[in-house]
C-alpha positions in Angstrom: -4.3 -78.9 28.7 -6.4 -81.8 28.2 -8.6 -83.3 31.5 -8.5 -86.7 32.4 -12.4 -88.2 32.7 -13.4 -91.7 33.2 -15.6 -93.3 30.6 -19.4 -92.6 31.4 -18.2 -89.5 33.5 -20.7 -86.7 34.6 -22.0 -83.8 32.3 -19.4 -81.6 33.6 -16.7 -84.2 32.5 -18.4 -84.1 29.0 -18.1 -80.2 28.8 -14.8 -80.0 29.7 -13.9 -82.1 27.1 -15.9 -80.3 24.6 -13.9 -77.1 25.8 -10.6 -78.9 25.3 -11.8 -79.7 22.0 -12.6 -76.4 21.1 -9.5 -74.7 22.4 -7.6 -77.2 20.0 -9.7 -76.2 16.9 -9.2 -72.7 17.7 -5.6 -73.0 16.8 -6.1 -73.5 13.4 -7.7 -70.4 12.8 -6.2 -68.0 15.3 -2.6 -66.5 14.8 -1.9 -65.7 18.1 2.0 -64.3 17.0 0.6 -62.0 14.7 -1.9 -61.1 17.4 0.9 -59.8 19.3 3.1 -58.1 16.4 -0.1 -56.0 15.7 -0.4 -55.3 19.6 3.7 -54.1 19.4 3.0 -52.0 15.9 0.1 -50.3 17.9 2.1 -49.6 20.7 5.1 -48.3 18.3 3.0 -46.0 16.5 1.5 -44.3 19.7 5.3 -43.7 20.7 5.8 -42.2 17.1 2.8 -40.0 17.5 4.0 -38.5 20.8 7.7 -37.9 19.7 6.1 -36.0 16.3 3.8 -33.7 18.8 7.0 -32.2 20.4 8.2 -30.9 16.8 4.6 -30.4 15.1 1.8 -27.9 16.0 -1.3 -29.4 15.3 -3.1 -26.6 16.9 -1.8 -24.2 14.9 -1.7 -26.3 11.4 -5.8 -26.8 12.1 -6.1 -22.9 12.9 -4.4 -22.2 9.3 -6.7 -24.7 7.6 -10.1 -23.7 9.1 -11.7 -20.2 8.9 -11.6 -17.9 11.7 -14.8 -18.3 14.1 -16.3 -15.5 16.0 -14.9 -16.9 19.1 -11.4 -16.0 18.1 -12.5 -12.3 17.6 -11.1 -11.9 21.3 -7.8 -13.1 22.0 -5.1 -12.2 24.8 -2.2 -10.2 23.5 0.0 -13.2 23.4 -1.8 -14.4 20.5 -0.7 -11.4 18.1 1.5 -12.0 15.3 4.8 -11.3 15.3 6.3 -8.1 13.2 8.7 -8.3 10.4 12.0 -6.0 11.5 11.6 -3.6 8.5 12.2 0.3 9.5 8.4 1.1 9.6 7.5 -2.1 11.6 10.7 -0.7 14.0 8.6 2.4 15.0 5.7 0.4 15.0 6.7 -1.4 17.8 7.9 1.6 19.3 4.7 3.5 19.3 1.6 1.8 20.6 -1.3 0.8 18.4 -3.4 3.3 20.6 -1.3 6.4 19.9 -0.7 5.7 16.2 -4.7 5.5 15.9 -5.0 8.9 18.0 -2.3 10.4 15.3 -4.4 9.0 12.6 -7.5 10.8 13.8 -5.7 14.2 13.9 -7.3 16.2 11.2 -4.5 18.6 11.1 -2.2 15.8 10.7 -3.9 14.1 8.1 -4.2 17.2 6.4 -0.1 17.1 6.6 0.1 13.8 5.3 -1.8 14.5 2.1 0.7 17.6 1.4 3.3 15.3 1.6 1.7 13.5 -1.4 1.2 16.1 -3.2 5.0 17.4 -2.5 6.0 13.8 -3.8 4.0 13.9 -6.9 5.1 17.6 -7.8 9.1 16.8 -7.0 8.0 13.5 -9.8 6.6 16.1 -11.8 9.3 18.6 -11.8 11.8 15.4 -12.7 9.3 14.5 -15.4 10.0 18.4 -16.7 13.1 17.2 -18.2 11.6 14.3 -20.8 9.2 17.2 -21.6 12.2 19.7 -22.2 14.1 17.0 -24.6 11.0 16.2 -26.7 10.7 20.0 -27.2 14.4 20.4 -27.8 14.1 17.5 -30.7 10.8 19.4 -32.2 12.6 22.7 -32.6 16.5 21.7 -33.2 16.3 17.8 -33.9 16.0 18.4 -38.0 15.9 20.6 -40.6 13.2 22.6 -39.6 11.2 23.1 -36.4 8.2 20.8 -35.8 5.9 23.4 -34.4 2.9 21.3 -34.1 4.7 18.7 -31.8 6.4 21.9 -29.9 3.2 23.3 -29.4 2.2 20.0 -27.2 5.3 19.6 -25.4 4.8 23.7 -24.4 1.0 23.0 -23.3 2.5 19.6 -21.0 5.1 22.1 -19.9 3.1 24.7 -19.0 0.4 22.9 -16.9 2.8 20.7 -15.1 4.6 24.0 -13.9 1.6 25.4 -13.1 0.1 22.5 -11.2 3.5 22.7 -9.3 3.2 26.1 -8.3 -0.5 25.6 -7.0 0.6 22.6 -4.9 3.5 24.7 -3.1 1.0 27.6 -2.5 -1.1 25.3 -0.8 1.3 23.6 1.6 3.1 27.0 2.1 -0.1 28.1 4.2 0.7 24.6 6.2 4.6 25.6 6.7 5.1 29.5 6.3 7.8 31.0 4.8 9.9 27.4 4.8 9.5 27.4 0.6 9.9 31.2 -0.3 13.2 30.4 -2.6 11.4 27.3 -3.8 8.2 29.3 -5.2 10.1 31.9 -6.4 12.0 29.7 -8.9 8.4 28.0 -9.5 7.0 31.6 -10.8 9.7 32.0 -12.5 9.4 28.8 -14.6 5.8 29.4 -15.3 6.2 32.9 -16.5 9.2 31.6 -18.8 6.8 28.6 -19.9 4.1 30.5 -20.6 6.3 32.9 -22.8 8.0 30.0 -24.7 4.7 28.7 -24.9 3.0 32.0 -26.5 6.4 32.5 -28.7 5.8 28.9 -30.3 2.2 29.7 -30.4 2.8 32.6 -32.7 5.5 31.0 -34.8 2.8 28.0 -35.6 0.4 30.5 -36.5 2.7 32.2 -38.7 3.6 28.7 -40.4 -0.2 28.0 -41.3 -0.8 31.3 -42.6 2.7 31.0 -44.7 1.4 27.4 -46.1 -2.1 29.0 -47.3 -0.9 32.4 -49.1 1.4 29.7 -51.0 -1.1 28.8 -52.7 -1.8 32.0 -54.0 0.0 32.9 -57.3 -0.8 36.5 -57.4 2.1 38.9 -57.0 -0.1 39.8 -53.8 0.0 36.6 -52.7 4.1 36.3 -53.1 4.2 39.4 -51.6 2.5 38.1 -48.7 4.3 35.0 -48.5 8.0 37.0 -48.4 6.6 39.0 -45.7 5.6 35.6 -43.7 8.6 34.3 -44.2 10.3 36.8 -42.6 8.0 37.1 -39.5 8.3 33.5 -39.2 12.3 33.6 -39.2 11.8 36.1 -36.4 9.4 34.0 -34.5 11.4 31.2 -34.5 14.5 33.0 -33.5 12.5 34.2 -30.2 11.3 30.4 -29.9 15.0 29.0 -30.0 16.4 31.9 -27.6 13.6 31.3 -24.9 14.2 27.3 -25.6 17.9 27.6 -25.0 17.5 28.7 -21.4 14.7 26.0 -20.8 17.0 23.4 -19.0 18.3 25.8 -16.2 15.0 27.3 -15.4 13.7 23.9 -14.0 14.0 24.1 -10.2 14.9 20.3 -9.9 17.4 20.5 -7.1 15.0 23.5 -5.4 11.7 20.9 -5.5 13.8 18.2 -4.3 15.4 20.5 -1.5 11.4 21.4 -0.8 10.2 18.1 -0.7 12.7 16.9 2.2 12.4 20.2 4.0 8.6 19.2 4.4 9.3 15.6 5.0 11.5 16.6 7.9 8.4 19.0 9.4 5.8 16.2 9.4 8.4 14.4 11.1 8.7 16.8 13.8 5.0 17.3 13.8 4.3 13.4 14.6 7.5 13.6 17.3 5.7 16.4 19.0 2.4 14.9 19.2 3.0 11.4 20.1 6.1 13.0 22.8 8.6 10.2 21.1 12.0 10.9 21.8 13.1 10.1 18.0 11.3 9.4 15.0 12.1 8.4 11.4 11.9 10.9 8.0 9.2 8.8 6.4 8.0 8.9 3.0 4.1 8.9 1.9 3.8 5.2 1.7 5.6 4.4 4.5 3.4 7.0 6.5 0.2 5.3 5.3 1.4 1.7 6.4 2.3 3.5 9.6 -1.2 5.1 10.2 -3.7 2.3 8.3 -1.7 -1.0 9.2 -3.3 -2.5 12.4 -3.3 -6.4 11.1 -1.5 -7.4 14.5 -2.5 -4.7 16.9 -3.9 -4.5 20.4 -6.5 -1.5 20.2 -8.0 -2.3 23.3 -7.1 1.0 25.1 -8.0 3.0 21.9 -10.8 5.8 21.8 -12.4 5.0 18.5 -16.0 5.7 19.0 -16.8 8.5 15.8 -13.3 8.0 14.4 -13.2 7.3 10.8 -11.4 4.2 10.0 -11.8 4.3 6.1 -8.1 2.5 4.8 -7.2 0.7 8.4 -6.2 -3.0 7.5 -6.9 -5.5 10.2 -7.5 -9.1 10.7 -10.2 -11.0 12.5 -7.5 -13.1 13.9 -4.9 -10.6 15.1 -6.6 -7.5 15.6 -7.9 -6.5 19.2 -10.8 -4.3 19.3 -12.2 -2.4 22.3 -15.1 -3.9 24.0 -18.0 -1.2 22.7 -16.8 -1.8 18.9 -19.2 -3.7 16.9 -16.5 -5.9 15.1 -19.4 -7.7 12.8 -20.5 -3.9 11.8 -17.0 -3.6 10.9 -16.5 -6.4 9.0 -19.3 -5.7 6.9 -17.9 -2.7 6.1 -14.5 -4.2 5.2 -13.2 -5.7 1.9 -10.6 -8.4 2.0 -7.5 -7.4 -0.1 -6.7 -9.7 -1.7 -9.2 -12.1 -1.4 -8.2 -15.1 0.5 -5.5 -13.3 2.5 -7.4 -12.6 5.7 -6.7 -8.7 5.6 -9.7 -6.4 5.8 -9.6 -2.9 5.0 -12.4 -1.1 6.3 -14.3 1.0 3.8 -15.6 5.1 4.5 -17.6 5.4 8.0 -16.9 5.8 11.3 -16.6 3.0 14.0 -20.1 2.1 15.3 -20.5 0.7 19.0 -22.4 -2.4 20.2 -25.7 -2.1 21.3 -25.8 -3.3 24.7 -28.8 -4.8 26.5 -29.4 -2.8 29.6 -30.4 -4.1 33.0 -33.9 -3.8 34.1 
């Protein structure tokens, strides 16, 4: 608004006139409506941002992007990641991490777990013997003549596998007396049968080599010796055939499967008794390892871990809660991140070390 100032007015009047002219000139460089639109746009942006915060957890996103800090080593239990719903995770949810760690640290039980692994390997080897028997049959009966060199190799594999299975079962039978008597008898029979077959194949193979050598001798004595070796080879081959025909029935596939199942149930019962659990599932060796090693989302603050060998334990900086006395920094240095970048660490060999607290003076 222009002010009415008479000619020759005071300095104040002149100042007012200059002020009016300045305001009038600003209209040409300042877009008031555009300024209002920007203000309204900013207000709208704040409204949209506030609405997004109700559905987007920005802090959670930053935690996933940024590496865990040492402050995050100890969180409250609510920060523990949820577990999946498979069978092993279900039983892990029912058994406390401290109890699982106690079971893991029990030398008698860890020996049983090692035994279960041996049993599973032995049972798998027993099924693999069927392939060895088939290759042996192909070498002996798959052509016009016996491929004795191949049969010798197959018999060596058969005998070695059978003997290892028998050794394994005897070692485990010491932990579980009188449970595998019938299976042990069948394994002993298989080992004996395999050795006898191996000796028969060796004899036939030696006679065959000697016959091939003598055939180069064209003298009458050489021909006579060749005829004798031919008869010996035929008898040896008959013995090999007789023993090889019964090889299928001597492999105790069902007995080994039954023995392995019995041992799994025995391990399950021992765990159930130790943990005083009303029920416990039958687990495979790999499932036991997950049950005993996976503490990636576990609260271990009440566990007694001093002096316990933690080798193989899987844990995370973010979600595993350790007892106050455990030196987590040392544990981190003794762990490998597997796979790299996953945030999951596997402890190498060694017992848990305690922190060096400063004593009050």
